[in-house]
N, C-alpha and C positions, 0 to 999 in steps of 0.2 A: 277395915283392915288397913295401915299402912307401913312407905316400905322408905328406906332413902334417909338422906341428913335431914332431909327438910323434914320428913315424917307427910309426905303427900296422901292422901287417901286415896286409896283406893275401895268402891263399895262393893258388894261384889252380890249376889243373886243367891234365891234360896232353892233347892237342888230340885223342887218339886215345881217351878216354873219349865213350860214345854219352852225350849230355844232353840230357832232353827240353824241344823247345821253349816249352812254355808250359805250366805248372802253376797250378792252382786258389791263392786266397787263400779262406776262409770265417770268415764272420762269428762270432764265440765269443759274443756274446749278440745277442738283438733291438733291436733301433735303430731308431727314428723319425726321420727326418730333416726339417724344415720345410720352409713354400714358398721358396722363393728363398735358400736359405741353403746350406751346406755345413759339413761336421761331418766330424767327427776318430770313425772309428770303428774298434774294436779286432779285427782277423783273427788266424788258426791256419793252419796250412800244415804237412805234414808236411818236415820237415829233412830239407836232402841230404848224404851221404859226400862227396860230389866237390866242391861247393861252398857255398860259406857265402852270401856278399852277392851280393841279387837288386835288380834292377828295376822295381816293380809298375807294375802297367798296369792300362786296362780291358777290363774281358771282351767277349764279347759277350752274353752273359746278363746281365750290367748294363748295359747300351750301352740295350737294347730299354727299360729303366725310364725312360728319360730323366733319365739323372744321367754324372755325367763324375768319371772319377777321376783324379787326380794322379799323374804319374812319381814314386817315390821310391825312393831309395837306402834297403834295409834291408837290416837282419844277421838271419838266421836263427836261431840263438842265441839271439836272446834270446824271451822266452816270447809276449807277442803282438807282432801287427804294425801299428804302425799306417799305414790308408790312409784317407787326405781324400780324401770324396767329396761336389759337388756338386750339388743338386739344384735342374734350371736351370725345375722346373717352379710352377705359382702352386698347387695340392696337397703335401701332404704325402706322402713314401714311408716304406714300411718296409721293412726291410730284416731280413729273420727269422733266429733261429739256428740256423747252419750253411748259410745261404745265400754260394753264391760273389758276392762283393763285388769280386772285384781276380781278376788274373793276373799271373806276373813271367818274367822273363828271368833265367840268370842271368846275371854280370858276367864279360865273358872276359877284357879288357881296360880299363886304364885310360891315356889319353891326356891330358895337359896339353897343354894351347893358352894360355898367356899373351898375355894383348893389350895391347902393348904403344901409349903414347899419343906421338907424334910433337912434339907441339904444333901444329900443322898438320890444317888441317883436309881431310879422306881424299873429296872433291869426287870428284876425277878415277876413283877406284876405284869409286865409287857409280857412274858415268855409266856406265862400264864393265858393269858387274855387269845396269845396266838391258837388259829386252829389249821390243821392240815399240815403239820410237821411233824418228823419222825421226832426218835432221840434222839438223832445223828444232828440229822440239820437242827436242833433246840439248841446242841452243846455250839457247834460251829459258831451259831447267831450268837451266842453266848460271848463267847469268845470274841466275836468281833465288835462288840456289842463292848466289852472293858477295856481292846485295845483304842477304842474312840469316842470314850467315855466323853475324852477333856471336849469332844463337839458338841456337846448337848448343855444347854442351860438348864441350873437348879434353881433360879429366882432372877428375881426384878435387879439386881445387885450383879447378876452372874454377867454381864452385856458381851464377856471378847473382848478380843487384841485382833487384830491381823500388824505385822510388821514387814508385810511382800509389800508395800510400794507406799508414798507419802504423799500427803494430799499438798499440795500449795496455789498458793492464789498470785497471779500475777498483778503484780500493781501498776507496772511499769516507773513512772519517773513520779509519780504521784508523790507529794510526800509525805510522812503518817497522820495520819486525823487521830488525836486523842483529846474526845470529850469530857470534859471535866464531871467529876463524878455528882452522884446527888444522895440526899438524907432522905432515906425513910422514914415514914411516921413510925413512933414507935408502937404502935399498936400492927405493921408490918413487918415488922422489922427482921420477927423468928419466921414469917415464913419465907424471906430469901436470905435467910440465913442456911434453915432448913434442904431446899434442893440444892445450894452450893455445896456443904457440907458432904450432904449425899455421894455427889459430882465425886470428890475431891477424894474420898474413903473408897470409891467405888473402880477410882484410877481413871475416871473419863476426862476430866479436865485438871488440869495443873497449875502452880502459882506461874505469873510472869514479872519479869518488868520491862519489856519491848515498848515500845513507840507509841505502839499502836492503843488505843481504852477507848472503850464503851461503856456508859452504864447498865446495869443489866433493867429491864421492863417485867415488871409483875402481870402478869394476867391471868383473870378470875375466869374462868372458864365455868359451862353451867352443868353442875352434880358433879364433876369434879375441883379437888381442892387448886389452890392458887399454884400456875406456873411460870417458869423462868423464857422470857423471849429475847 
């Protein structure tokens, strides 16, 4: 099976192979998680010959310590497994070396559910999925949603605007800084023009002739299109 733009391959195992329901992830080293904080702990486990990709989750042992484990898709062929743990207590928590910090299940299948936006508010489907409301309550809720429909975003371009306050940057007596523009290679020109045009069309940025200027920087993100900084 392949996924993503790079066509990364994920081997799937046969259904007749017996797979353990839960396996444990152990702490690679002793770690102290500060109070009311989250920490990324390195874990280790035994790799399986039947599957490679798994989803980590909280184990019964670590749940008793008052911490939560974030569900994460990981690769068992990596040397360590990153486990993100949240300490909800007001006291630090210690994870000893070799302690069980998470459990994992093998990835059986991966199904993509792309979310499409029609540009219309999905109030009808929202009301249908709500339970415990009588007809009068449902009608009142529908009326309320219609009144505040502009509060909801319908697509990525619908970011909204606020005119309650204005953001200011106090530069003091410092003279304006105006950096010279830099020419982009032809191969990356469209990568720079596309997000700029999208932000202009959506009203996020506007043309300016002020004394301050700085060239944009293109950054290639992993598994994400090029972004501006």
